[in-house]
C-alpha positions as CSV (number, residue, x, y, z in Angstrom):
1,M,49.5,228.3,31.9
2,I,51.3,231.3,33.4
3,Q,54.4,231.2,35.6
4,V,55.9,234.4,36.9
5,T,59.1,234.2,38.9
6,D,60.7,237.0,40.9
7,I,59.7,239.9,38.5
8,H,61.2,243.3,39.2
9,K,60.4,246.5,37.3
10,R,61.7,250.0,37.8
11,F,60.8,253.3,36.3
12,G,63.8,255.6,37.0
13,E,64.4,255.4,40.8
14,V,61.0,254.0,41.5
15,E,60.7,250.2,41.9
16,V,57.1,249.4,40.9
17,L,57.3,245.6,41.1
18,K,59.5,244.1,43.9
19,G,59.9,240.4,43.2
20,I,56.5,239.2,42.1
21,S,56.0,235.4,41.8
22,M,52.7,233.7,40.9
23,E,51.2,230.9,38.9
24,V,47.9,230.6,37.0
25,A,46.6,227.2,36.0
26,R,45.0,226.4,32.7
27,G,41.4,227.4,32.7
28,E,41.6,229.5,35.8
29,L,39.9,232.9,36.1
30,I,42.1,235.1,38.4
31,S,41.5,238.7,39.5
32,V,44.3,241.1,40.4
33,V,43.3,243.9,42.8
34,G,45.1,246.7,44.8
35,A,45.2,250.4,45.2
36,S,46.2,252.7,42.3
37,G,49.9,252.6,41.9
38,A,50.3,249.1,43.4
39,G,51.7,247.8,40.1
40,K,48.6,245.9,38.7
41,T,48.7,247.3,35.2
42,T,52.5,247.1,35.0
43,L,52.4,243.4,36.0
44,L,49.7,242.8,33.3
45,Q,51.7,244.5,30.7
46,I,54.8,242.4,31.5
47,I,52.8,239.2,31.3
48,G,51.2,240.4,28.1
49,T,54.6,241.2,26.5
50,L,53.8,244.9,26.2
51,S,56.6,245.7,28.6
52,R,59.8,243.9,29.7
53,A,60.8,243.2,33.3
54,D,64.1,244.3,34.6
55,E,64.6,241.0,36.4
56,G,62.9,237.6,36.6
57,S,61.1,235.4,34.1
58,V,57.6,234.9,32.6
59,V,56.6,231.5,31.1
60,I,53.3,231.3,29.2
61,D,52.0,228.0,27.8
62,G,55.5,226.6,28.0
63,T,57.4,229.5,26.4
64,E,59.7,231.7,28.4
65,I,58.7,235.1,26.8
66,T,61.4,237.0,28.6
67,K,64.0,235.4,26.3
68,L,62.2,236.1,23.0
69,G,63.5,238.7,20.5
70,E,61.2,241.5,19.3
71,D,59.9,239.7,16.2
72,A,59.3,236.4,18.0
73,L,57.6,238.3,20.8
74,A,55.3,240.1,18.4
75,R,54.3,236.7,16.8
76,F,53.8,235.2,20.3
77,R,51.6,238.2,21.3
78,N,49.4,237.9,18.2
79,Q,49.0,234.1,18.5
80,K,48.9,233.5,22.3
81,I,47.6,236.5,24.1
82,G,44.3,238.3,23.9
83,F,43.9,241.8,25.4
84,V,40.8,243.6,26.7
85,F,41.2,247.2,27.9
86,Q,38.9,249.5,29.8
87,F,38.4,251.6,26.7
88,H,37.6,249.1,23.9
89,Q,40.0,250.7,21.3
90,L,38.0,249.5,18.3
91,L,38.8,251.0,15.0
92,P,36.0,253.5,14.2
93,E,36.0,253.1,10.4
94,F,35.6,249.3,10.6
95,T,32.4,247.2,11.3
96,A,32.2,244.9,14.3
97,L,32.9,242.0,12.0
98,E,36.0,243.7,10.6
99,N,37.3,244.7,14.0
100,V,37.1,241.2,15.3
101,A,38.6,239.6,12.2
102,L,41.6,241.9,11.9
103,P,44.0,240.2,14.4
104,A,43.4,236.9,12.6
105,L,44.2,238.5,9.2
106,I,47.3,240.1,10.7
107,G,48.3,236.6,11.9
108,G,48.1,235.2,8.4
109,M,44.6,233.5,8.5
110,G,42.7,233.6,5.2
111,R,39.9,236.2,5.0
112,E,37.1,233.6,4.7
113,E,38.3,231.6,7.7
114,A,38.9,234.8,9.7
115,E,35.4,236.2,9.0
116,A,33.7,232.9,9.7
117,R,35.5,232.7,13.1
118,A,34.5,236.4,13.8
119,V,30.9,235.6,13.0
120,E,31.1,232.6,15.4
121,L,32.5,234.7,18.2
122,L,30.1,237.6,17.7
123,K,27.2,235.1,17.9
124,L,28.7,233.8,21.2
125,M,28.5,237.5,22.3
126,N,24.9,237.8,21.3
127,L,25.9,240.3,18.6
128,T,24.8,238.7,15.4
129,P,22.4,241.6,14.5
130,R,25.3,244.0,14.9
131,L,27.9,242.4,12.5
132,T,27.9,245.3,10.1
133,H,27.5,248.1,12.6
134,K,30.5,250.4,13.3
135,P,31.5,251.3,16.9
136,S,29.6,254.6,16.9
137,Q,26.4,252.6,16.3
138,L,27.0,250.3,19.3
139,S,26.3,250.8,23.0
140,G,29.2,250.8,25.4
141,G,28.4,247.2,26.5
142,E,28.2,246.1,22.9
143,Q,31.5,247.7,22.0
144,Q,33.2,245.9,24.9
145,R,31.7,242.6,23.8
146,V,33.1,243.2,20.3
147,A,36.5,243.9,21.9
148,I,36.3,240.7,23.8
149,A,35.5,238.8,20.6
150,R,38.5,240.4,19.0
151,A,40.7,239.3,21.8
152,L,39.6,235.7,21.3
153,I,39.8,235.5,17.5
154,N,43.2,233.8,17.5
155,R,42.2,231.3,20.2
156,P,44.8,232.7,22.7
157,A,46.3,230.7,25.5
158,V,45.6,233.6,27.9
159,L,43.1,236.4,28.0
160,L,44.3,239.5,29.9
161,A,41.8,242.2,30.9
162,D,42.6,245.6,32.4
163,E,39.6,247.1,34.1
164,P,37.3,245.7,31.4
165,S,34.1,246.9,33.0
166,G,35.4,250.1,34.5
167,N,33.9,252.3,31.8
168,L,30.4,250.7,31.9
169,D,27.1,251.3,33.7
170,S,26.0,248.8,36.3
171,K,23.8,246.8,33.9
172,N,26.5,246.4,31.2
173,R,29.1,245.7,33.9
174,E,27.1,242.7,35.2
175,E,26.7,241.4,31.7
176,I,30.4,241.6,31.0
177,H,31.2,239.9,34.3
178,R,28.8,237.0,33.4
179,L,30.4,236.8,30.0
180,F,33.8,236.1,31.4
181,F,32.5,233.1,33.4
182,D,30.6,231.9,30.3
183,L,33.8,232.0,28.3
184,R,35.6,230.0,30.9
185,E,32.9,227.4,30.9
186,Q,32.4,227.2,27.1
187,L,36.0,227.7,25.9
188,G,38.1,226.7,28.9
189,Q,39.7,230.1,28.6
190,T,42.5,231.1,31.1
191,M,41.9,234.7,32.2
192,L,43.7,237.3,34.3
193,I,41.7,240.3,35.1
194,V,42.9,243.5,36.8
195,T,39.9,245.1,38.5
196,H,38.7,247.6,41.2
197,D,35.3,245.9,41.2
198,E,35.1,244.0,44.5
199,R,32.0,242.0,43.4
200,L,33.9,240.6,40.4
201,A,37.0,239.9,42.4
202,A,35.0,238.0,45.0
203,T,33.6,235.6,42.4
204,T,36.8,234.7,40.6
205,D,38.7,231.5,41.3
206,R,41.4,233.3,43.1
207,C,42.1,237.0,44.0
208,I,45.7,238.2,44.0
209,E,46.2,241.5,45.9
210,L,49.1,243.7,45.1
211,F,50.4,246.2,47.7
212,D,53.4,248.4,47.2
213,G,54.7,246.3,44.3
214,Q,54.4,242.9,46.1
215,I,51.8,240.3,46.5
216,R,50.0,240.7,49.9
217,K,50.1,237.3,51.7
């Protein structure tokens, strides 16, 4: 599902990624760990098309994204990649249902179909009673589950998560971790998760450790 080949990324004189190569199979749940500054988020942003590599290639679901123009890249991002961040980034003026449906509407899906899909995903997240609640009316764990549902609305090929439980208490953290494995079992979702949580990393299919911009062997 993901093939990364010899990725390099520099910021000024600093080389953050120094020839990263890795593969993620369809349906795998992979964690990426490493100290702050090791290049984890930069790698995730390049795979997620939010940043471009200086050298190397990234292929997702058969498409080499490093060769796409900006418009094609935006379409690919909307259709093929779901993002979950440490801070949920929900739109405060919209309900849970509206937040989840929005990426589908942007992608051209009809409102009725988008809302039906959003209801289905929020039910999967055990949030049916919260459909009409705005983010300020939801707990931290509920907000993050809404964000995960939003990331899944367009049935992405890949779900990318950057410290998805880093802002949660221990109870909600465990619930989010279980949810990722449930999604893999129920949807066959391919996932790449950047995390500092050693317990989560230990339970994923594989753990990739970055050290000084390279994968530690």
